[in-house]
KOLGUMAR-157281 format. One record per atom (N, C-alpha, C): residue number from 1; residue in one letter; atom name; x, y, z. Coordinates in steps of 0.02 Angstrom, whole numbers. Each point is the difference from the previous one (the first is absolute). Layout:
N
<nr->NUM	rest->A	atom->CA	c1->X	c2->Y	c3->Z>;
...
END
This chain:
91
<nr->1	rest->X	atom->N	c1->-951	c2->-917	c3->-686>;
<nr->1	rest->X	atom->CA	c1->-35	c2->62	c3->15>;
<nr->1	rest->X	atom->C	c1->52	c2->56	c3->12>;
<nr->2	rest->X	atom->N	c1->-10	c2->56	c3->-31>;
<nr->2	rest->X	atom->CA	c1->47	c2->55	c3->5>;
<nr->2	rest->X	atom->C	c1->-19	c2->46	c3->59>;
<nr->3	rest->X	atom->N	c1->50	c2->18	c3->39>;
<nr->3	rest->X	atom->CA	c1->-11	c2->43	c3->58>;
<nr->3	rest->X	atom->C	c1->4	c2->73	c3->-22>;
<nr->4	rest->X	atom->N	c1->-51	c2->40	c3->15>;
<nr->4	rest->X	atom->CA	c1->-1	c2->70	c3->-22>;
<nr->4	rest->X	atom->C	c1->47	c2->45	c3->39>;
<nr->5	rest->X	atom->N	c1->18	c2->-20	c3->61>;
<nr->5	rest->X	atom->CA	c1->41	c2->42	c3->43>;
<nr->5	rest->X	atom->C	c1->74	c2->-16	c3->-2>;
<nr->6	rest->X	atom->N	c1->22	c2->-38	c3->-46>;
<nr->6	rest->X	atom->CA	c1->71	c2->-18	c3->-4>;
<nr->6	rest->X	atom->C	c1->12	c2->-70	c3->27>;
<nr->7	rest->X	atom->N	c1->61	c2->-20	c3->-2>;
<nr->7	rest->X	atom->CA	c1->20	c2->-66	c3->22>;
<nr->7	rest->X	atom->C	c1->32	c2->4	c3->69>;
<nr->8	rest->X	atom->N	c1->-29	c2->-31	c3->52>;
<nr->8	rest->X	atom->CA	c1->28	c2->6	c3->68>;
<nr->8	rest->X	atom->C	c1->70	c2->-30	c3->6>;
<nr->9	rest->X	atom->N	c1->19	c2->-45	c3->-45>;
<nr->9	rest->X	atom->CA	c1->67	c2->-29	c3->1>;
<nr->9	rest->X	atom->C	c1->52	c2->50	c3->-24>;
<nr->10	rest->X	atom->N	c1->-23	c2->52	c3->-33>;
<nr->10	rest->X	atom->CA	c1->45	c2->51	c3->-27>;
<nr->10	rest->X	atom->C	c1->-9	c2->67	c3->36>;
<nr->11	rest->X	atom->N	c1->-15	c2->-2	c3->64>;
<nr->11	rest->X	atom->CA	c1->-10	c2->62	c3->37>;
<nr->11	rest->X	atom->C	c1->67	c2->31	c3->18>;
<nr->12	rest->X	atom->N	c1->1	c2->65	c3->6>;
<nr->12	rest->X	atom->CA	c1->61	c2->37	c3->16>;
<nr->12	rest->X	atom->C	c1->2	c2->16	c3->74>;
<nr->13	rest->X	atom->N	c1->61	c2->9	c3->25>;
<nr->13	rest->X	atom->CA	c1->12	c2->24	c3->68>;
<nr->13	rest->X	atom->C	c1->42	c2->63	c3->-7>;
<nr->14	rest->X	atom->N	c1->4	c2->39	c3->54>;
<nr->14	rest->X	atom->CA	c1->37	c2->63	c3->-3>;
<nr->14	rest->X	atom->C	c1->43	c2->9	c3->61>;
<nr->15	rest->X	atom->N	c1->59	c2->30	c3->-10>;
<nr->15	rest->X	atom->CA	c1->45	c2->19	c3->55>;
<nr->15	rest->X	atom->C	c1->-4	c2->76	c3->6>;
<nr->16	rest->X	atom->N	c1->-15	c2->23	c3->61>;
<nr->16	rest->X	atom->CA	c1->-2	c2->72	c3->13>;
<nr->16	rest->X	atom->C	c1->72	c2->26	c3->0>;
<nr->17	rest->X	atom->N	c1->14	c2->51	c3->-39>;
<nr->17	rest->X	atom->CA	c1->68	c2->27	c3->-4>;
<nr->17	rest->X	atom->C	c1->18	c2->44	c3->60>;
<nr->18	rest->X	atom->N	c1->-49	c2->18	c3->40>;
<nr->18	rest->X	atom->CA	c1->13	c2->41	c3->59>;
<nr->18	rest->X	atom->C	c1->23	c2->-44	c3->58>;
<nr->19	rest->X	atom->N	c1->-37	c2->-54	c3->15>;
<nr->19	rest->X	atom->CA	c1->18	c2->-43	c3->57>;
<nr->19	rest->X	atom->C	c1->32	c2->-66	c3->-21>;
<nr->20	rest->X	atom->N	c1->2	c2->-15	c3->-65>;
<nr->20	rest->X	atom->CA	c1->31	c2->-60	c3->-29>;
<nr->20	rest->X	atom->C	c1->-32	c2->-65	c3->25>;
<nr->21	rest->X	atom->N	c1->-65	c2->1	c3->11>;
<nr->21	rest->X	atom->CA	c1->-37	c2->-60	c3->20>;
<nr->21	rest->X	atom->C	c1->-52	c2->-16	c3->-53>;
<nr->22	rest->X	atom->N	c1->-22	c2->-63	c3->-1>;
<nr->22	rest->X	atom->CA	c1->-54	c2->-18	c3->-45>;
<nr->22	rest->X	atom->C	c1->-62	c2->37	c3->21>;
<nr->23	rest->X	atom->N	c1->-31	c2->33	c3->-48>;
<nr->23	rest->X	atom->CA	c1->-58	c2->41	c3->14>;
<nr->23	rest->X	atom->C	c1->-63	c2->-43	c3->-2>;
<nr->24	rest->X	atom->N	c1->-34	c2->-9	c3->57>;
<nr->24	rest->X	atom->CA	c1->-60	c2->-41	c3->-1>;
<nr->24	rest->X	atom->C	c1->-59	c2->31	c3->-38>;
<nr->25	rest->X	atom->N	c1->0	c2->65	c3->-9>;
<nr->25	rest->X	atom->CA	c1->-54	c2->32	c3->-38>;
<nr->25	rest->X	atom->C	c1->3	c2->-16	c3->-74>;
<nr->26	rest->X	atom->N	c1->59	c2->-8	c3->-28>;
<nr->26	rest->X	atom->CA	c1->6	c2->-11	c3->-71>;
<nr->26	rest->X	atom->C	c1->3	c2->-72	c3->-20>;
<nr->27	rest->X	atom->N	c1->7	c2->-45	c3->49>;
<nr->27	rest->X	atom->CA	c1->7	c2->-71	c3->-16>;
<nr->27	rest->X	atom->C	c1->-64	c2->-27	c3->-30>;
<nr->28	rest->X	atom->N	c1->8	c2->-39	c3->-51>;
<nr->28	rest->X	atom->CA	c1->-57	c2->-33	c3->-30>;
<nr->28	rest->X	atom->C	c1->-31	c2->36	c3->-59>;
<nr->29	rest->X	atom->N	c1->32	c2->54	c3->-24>;
<nr->29	rest->X	atom->CA	c1->-26	c2->33	c3->-60>;
<nr->29	rest->X	atom->C	c1->10	c2->-47	c3->-59>;
<nr->30	rest->X	atom->N	c1->-54	c2->-16	c3->-34>;
<nr->30	rest->X	atom->CA	c1->3	c2->-47	c3->-55>;
<nr->30	rest->X	atom->C	c1->1	c2->35	c3->-66>;
<nr->31	rest->X	atom->N	c1->41	c2->-24	c3->-44>;
<nr->31	rest->X	atom->CA	c1->4	c2->27	c3->-68>;
<nr->31	rest->X	atom->C	c1->-41	c2->-44	c3->-45>;
<nr->32	rest->X	atom->N	c1->-38	c2->31	c3->-44>;
<nr->32	rest->X	atom->CA	c1->-41	c2->-37	c3->-47>;
<nr->32	rest->X	atom->C	c1->43	c2->-34	c3->-53>;
<nr->33	rest->X	atom->N	c1->1	c2->25	c3->-60>;
<nr->33	rest->X	atom->CA	c1->39	c2->-29	c3->-53>;
<nr->33	rest->X	atom->C	c1->67	c2->35	c3->-10>;
<nr->34	rest->X	atom->N	c1->15	c2->48	c3->41>;
<nr->34	rest->X	atom->CA	c1->62	c2->37	c3->-8>;
<nr->34	rest->X	atom->C	c1->35	c2->9	c3->68>;
<nr->35	rest->X	atom->N	c1->63	c2->16	c3->-3>;
<nr->35	rest->X	atom->CA	c1->35	c2->16	c3->62>;
<nr->35	rest->X	atom->C	c1->45	c2->61	c3->-12>;
<nr->36	rest->X	atom->N	c1->16	c2->34	c3->53>;
<nr->36	rest->X	atom->CA	c1->43	c2->59	c3->-4>;
<nr->36	rest->X	atom->C	c1->72	c2->-21	c3->-13>;
<nr->37	rest->X	atom->N	c1->40	c2->50	c3->-18>;
<nr->37	rest->X	atom->CA	c1->71	c2->-13	c3->-12>;
<nr->37	rest->X	atom->C	c1->34	c2->-17	c3->67>;
<nr->38	rest->X	atom->N	c1->58	c2->-32	c3->-5>;
<nr->38	rest->X	atom->CA	c1->39	c2->-17	c3->59>;
<nr->38	rest->X	atom->C	c1->20	c2->64	c3->37>;
<nr->39	rest->X	atom->N	c1->0	c2->-1	c3->66>;
<nr->39	rest->X	atom->CA	c1->17	c2->56	c3->44>;
<nr->39	rest->X	atom->C	c1->-51	c2->57	c3->-6>;
<nr->40	rest->X	atom->N	c1->-62	c2->-17	c3->-11>;
<nr->40	rest->X	atom->CA	c1->-54	c2->50	c3->-3>;
<nr->40	rest->X	atom->C	c1->-10	c2->32	c3->68>;
<nr->41	rest->X	atom->N	c1->-7	c2->66	c3->4>;
<nr->41	rest->X	atom->CA	c1->-11	c2->37	c3->62>;
<nr->41	rest->X	atom->C	c1->-74	c2->21	c3->3>;
<nr->42	rest->X	atom->N	c1->-31	c2->-10	c3->57>;
<nr->42	rest->X	atom->CA	c1->-70	c2->17	c3->9>;
<nr->42	rest->X	atom->C	c1->-9	c2->36	c3->66>;
<nr->43	rest->X	atom->N	c1->-46	c2->48	c3->2>;
<nr->43	rest->X	atom->CA	c1->-17	c2->36	c3->62>;
<nr->43	rest->X	atom->C	c1->-55	c2->-38	c3->36>;
<nr->44	rest->X	atom->N	c1->15	c2->-24	c3->61>;
<nr->44	rest->X	atom->CA	c1->-48	c2->-36	c3->41>;
<nr->44	rest->X	atom->C	c1->5	c2->23	c3->72>;
<nr->45	rest->X	atom->N	c1->-53	c2->-10	c3->38>;
<nr->45	rest->X	atom->CA	c1->3	c2->12	c3->72>;
<nr->45	rest->X	atom->C	c1->40	c2->-58	c3->31>;
<nr->46	rest->X	atom->N	c1->37	c2->15	c3->54>;
<nr->46	rest->X	atom->CA	c1->38	c2->-52	c3->34>;
<nr->46	rest->X	atom->C	c1->-21	c2->-1	c3->74>;
<nr->47	rest->X	atom->N	c1->-21	c2->-58	c3->25>;
<nr->47	rest->X	atom->CA	c1->-22	c2->-5	c3->69>;
<nr->47	rest->X	atom->C	c1->58	c2->7	c3->49>;
<nr->48	rest->X	atom->N	c1->60	c2->-18	c3->-20>;
<nr->48	rest->X	atom->CA	c1->58	c2->3	c3->45>;
<nr->48	rest->X	atom->C	c1->27	c2->71	c3->8>;
<nr->49	rest->X	atom->N	c1->-7	c2->41	c3->-50>;
<nr->49	rest->X	atom->CA	c1->28	c2->68	c3->2>;
<nr->49	rest->X	atom->C	c1->-42	c2->48	c3->43>;
<nr->50	rest->X	atom->N	c1->-63	c2->-17	c3->10>;
<nr->50	rest->X	atom->CA	c1->-45	c2->40	c3->41>;
<nr->50	rest->X	atom->C	c1->-7	c2->72	c3->-27>;
<nr->51	rest->X	atom->N	c1->10	c2->9	c3->-64>;
<nr->51	rest->X	atom->CA	c1->-12	c2->64	c3->-33>;
<nr->51	rest->X	atom->C	c1->-70	c2->-1	c3->-27>;
<nr->52	rest->X	atom->N	c1->-29	c2->57	c3->-5>;
<nr->52	rest->X	atom->CA	c1->-67	c2->4	c3->-30>;
<nr->52	rest->X	atom->C	c1->3	c2->9	c3->-75>;
<nr->53	rest->X	atom->N	c1->60	c2->9	c3->-26>;
<nr->53	rest->X	atom->CA	c1->7	c2->9	c3->-72>;
<nr->53	rest->X	atom->C	c1->32	c2->-63	c3->-31>;
<nr->54	rest->X	atom->N	c1->-4	c2->-4	c3->-64>;
<nr->54	rest->X	atom->CA	c1->27	c2->-59	c3->-35>;
<nr->54	rest->X	atom->C	c1->76	c2->3	c3->-2>;
<nr->55	rest->X	atom->N	c1->30	c2->-59	c3->-1>;
<nr->55	rest->X	atom->CA	c1->73	c2->-7	c3->-6>;
<nr->55	rest->X	atom->C	c1->15	c2->-34	c3->-67>;
<nr->56	rest->X	atom->N	c1->62	c2->4	c3->-20>;
<nr->56	rest->X	atom->CA	c1->23	c2->-33	c3->-62>;
<nr->56	rest->X	atom->C	c1->13	c2->-73	c3->15>;
<nr->57	rest->X	atom->N	c1->-24	c2->-44	c3->-44>;
<nr->57	rest->X	atom->CA	c1->7	c2->-72	c3->8>;
<nr->57	rest->X	atom->C	c1->25	c2->-30	c3->-65>;
<nr->58	rest->X	atom->N	c1->45	c2->-49	c3->5>;
<nr->58	rest->X	atom->CA	c1->25	c2->-35	c3->-59>;
<nr->58	rest->X	atom->C	c1->-37	c2->-66	c3->-5>;
<nr->59	rest->X	atom->N	c1->-20	c2->-16	c3->-61>;
<nr->59	rest->X	atom->CA	c1->-40	c2->-60	c3->-12>;
<nr->59	rest->X	atom->C	c1->43	c2->-62	c3->-5>;
<nr->60	rest->X	atom->N	c1->-24	c2->-54	c3->32>;
<nr->60	rest->X	atom->CA	c1->30	c2->-66	c3->-8>;
<nr->60	rest->X	atom->C	c1->-51	c2->-41	c3->-39>;
<nr->61	rest->X	atom->N	c1->14	c2->-10	c3->-64>;
<nr->61	rest->X	atom->CA	c1->-46	c2->-38	c3->-42>;
<nr->61	rest->X	atom->C	c1->5	c2->-74	c3->19>;
<nr->62	rest->X	atom->N	c1->-48	c2->-39	c3->-21>;
<nr->62	rest->X	atom->CA	c1->-2	c2->-71	c3->16>;
<nr->62	rest->X	atom->C	c1->62	c2->-37	c3->-26>;
<nr->63	rest->X	atom->N	c1->30	c2->26	c3->-54>;
<nr->63	rest->X	atom->CA	c1->56	c2->-34	c3->-31>;
<nr->63	rest->X	atom->C	c1->68	c2->28	c3->23>;
<nr->64	rest->X	atom->N	c1->1	c2->49	c3->45>;
<nr->64	rest->X	atom->CA	c1->62	c2->31	c3->22>;
<nr->64	rest->X	atom->C	c1->28	c2->-34	c3->63>;
<nr->65	rest->X	atom->N	c1->66	c2->5	c3->7>;
<nr->65	rest->X	atom->CA	c1->35	c2->-25	c3->59>;
<nr->65	rest->X	atom->C	c1->-1	c2->54	c3->54>;
<nr->66	rest->X	atom->N	c1->-23	c2->-18	c3->60>;
<nr->66	rest->X	atom->CA	c1->-6	c2->49	c3->55>;
<nr->66	rest->X	atom->C	c1->67	c2->34	c3->16>;
<nr->67	rest->X	atom->N	c1->53	c2->-40	c3->5>;
<nr->67	rest->X	atom->CA	c1->66	c2->27	c3->18>;
<nr->67	rest->X	atom->C	c1->25	c2->51	c3->-52>;
<nr->68	rest->X	atom->N	c1->-12	c2->-14	c3->-63>;
<nr->68	rest->X	atom->CA	c1->20	c2->46	c3->-53>;
<nr->68	rest->X	atom->C	c1->-38	c2->66	c3->4>;
<nr->69	rest->X	atom->N	c1->-65	c2->-4	c3->12>;
<nr->69	rest->X	atom->CA	c1->-41	c2->61	c3->5>;
<nr->69	rest->X	atom->C	c1->19	c2->39	c3->63>;
<nr->70	rest->X	atom->N	c1->13	c2->-35	c3->55>;
<nr->70	rest->X	atom->CA	c1->20	c2->34	c3->62>;
<nr->70	rest->X	atom->C	c1->66	c2->37	c3->-9>;
<nr->71	rest->X	atom->N	c1->47	c2->-31	c3->-35>;
<nr->71	rest->X	atom->CA	c1->65	c2->33	c3->-13>;
<nr->71	rest->X	atom->C	c1->-10	c2->63	c3->-43>;
<nr->72	rest->X	atom->N	c1->-43	c2->-4	c3->-50>;
<nr->72	rest->X	atom->CA	c1->-15	c2->59	c3->-42>;
<nr->72	rest->X	atom->C	c1->-35	c2->54	c3->42>;
<nr->73	rest->X	atom->N	c1->-45	c2->-21	c3->45>;
<nr->73	rest->X	atom->CA	c1->-34	c2->48	c3->43>;
<nr->73	rest->X	atom->C	c1->50	c2->37	c3->44>;
<nr->74	rest->X	atom->N	c1->50	c2->-34	c3->26>;
<nr->74	rest->X	atom->CA	c1->52	c2->32	c3->41>;
<nr->74	rest->X	atom->C	c1->38	c2->52	c3->-42>;
<nr->75	rest->X	atom->N	c1->12	c2->-16	c3->-63>;
<nr->75	rest->X	atom->CA	c1->36	c2->46	c3->-45>;
<nr->75	rest->X	atom->C	c1->-40	c2->64	c3->-13>;
<nr->76	rest->X	atom->N	c1->-63	c2->-7	c3->-16>;
<nr->76	rest->X	atom->CA	c1->-39	c2->59	c3->-21>;
<nr->76	rest->X	atom->C	c1->-35	c2->35	c3->57>;
<nr->77	rest->X	atom->N	c1->4	c2->-27	c3->61>;
<nr->77	rest->X	atom->CA	c1->-34	c2->29	c3->57>;
<nr->77	rest->X	atom->C	c1->20	c2->72	c3->13>;
<nr->78	rest->X	atom->N	c1->64	c2->16	c3->-6>;
<nr->78	rest->X	atom->CA	c1->25	c2->67	c3->14>;
<nr->78	rest->X	atom->C	c1->-29	c2->52	c3->-48>;
<nr->79	rest->X	atom->N	c1->-23	c2->-21	c3->-57>;
<nr->79	rest->X	atom->CA	c1->-30	c2->46	c3->-48>;
<nr->79	rest->X	atom->C	c1->-65	c2->29	c3->28>;
<nr->80	rest->X	atom->N	c1->-35	c2->-38	c3->43>;
<nr->80	rest->X	atom->CA	c1->-65	c2->21	c3->27>;
<nr->80	rest->X	atom->C	c1->4	c2->20	c3->74>;
<nr->81	rest->X	atom->N	c1->41	c2->-36	c3->39>;
<nr->81	rest->X	atom->CA	c1->3	c2->11	c3->72>;
<nr->81	rest->X	atom->C	c1->72	c2->6	c3->23>;
<nr->82	rest->X	atom->N	c1->16	c2->54	c3->33>;
<nr->82	rest->X	atom->CA	c1->70	c2->14	c3->19>;
<nr->82	rest->X	atom->C	c1->20	c2->-26	c3->69>;
<nr->83	rest->X	atom->N	c1->-49	c2->-14	c3->46>;
<nr->83	rest->X	atom->CA	c1->18	c2->-19	c3->68>;
<nr->83	rest->X	atom->C	c1->34	c2->-69	c3->1>;
<nr->84	rest->X	atom->N	c1->33	c2->-14	c3->57>;
<nr->84	rest->X	atom->CA	c1->36	c2->-64	c3->8>;
<nr->84	rest->X	atom->C	c1->-48	c2->-58	c3->1>;
<nr->85	rest->X	atom->N	c1->25	c2->-58	c3->-19>;
<nr->85	rest->X	atom->CA	c1->-39	c2->-61	c3->0>;
<nr->85	rest->X	atom->C	c1->34	c2->-50	c3->47>;
<nr->86	rest->X	atom->N	c1->-39	c2->-34	c3->40>;
<nr->86	rest->X	atom->CA	c1->27	c2->-50	c3->47>;
<nr->86	rest->X	atom->C	c1->-2	c2->-70	c3->-30>;
<nr->87	rest->X	atom->N	c1->-14	c2->-6	c3->-64>;
<nr->87	rest->X	atom->CA	c1->-3	c2->-64	c3->-35>;
<nr->87	rest->X	atom->C	c1->-48	c2->-49	c3->36>;
<nr->88	rest->X	atom->N	c1->-62	c2->22	c3->7>;
<nr->88	rest->X	atom->CA	c1->-51	c2->-41	c3->33>;
<nr->88	rest->X	atom->C	c1->-31	c2->-46	c3->-52>;
<nr->89	rest->X	atom->N	c1->37	c2->-46	c3->-25>;
<nr->89	rest->X	atom->CA	c1->-23	c2->-44	c3->-54>;
<nr->89	rest->X	atom->C	c1->-50	c2->-51	c3->25>;
<nr->90	rest->X	atom->N	c1->-57	c2->-3	c3->-33>;
<nr->90	rest->X	atom->CA	c1->-52	c2->-48	c3->15>;
<nr->90	rest->X	atom->C	c1->-21	c2->-32	c3->-64>;
<nr->91	rest->X	atom->N	c1->-5	c2->-64	c3->-3>;
<nr->91	rest->X	atom->CA	c1->-20	c2->-31	c3->-62>;
<nr->91	rest->X	atom->C	c1->-18	c2->-69	c3->8>;
END
């Protein structure tokens, strides 16, 4: 039986580029028959940032290595957010 809402085994997670934590709002987004490119950036609300506006988030696809994506997030973070980061890594 085919699932219309995507495959739960292939769900994506997201790291908020502002606070560098796993974003609970974006976790579990399922892709149907396609997936985004590696290092895809998405605007999502973040519960940890306590902002009322969306923040930039980098996607961790089901097939990606968390450490590799986190390292890339640290590289590109300055492009979106200039303030200091305390490296509050959660994963």
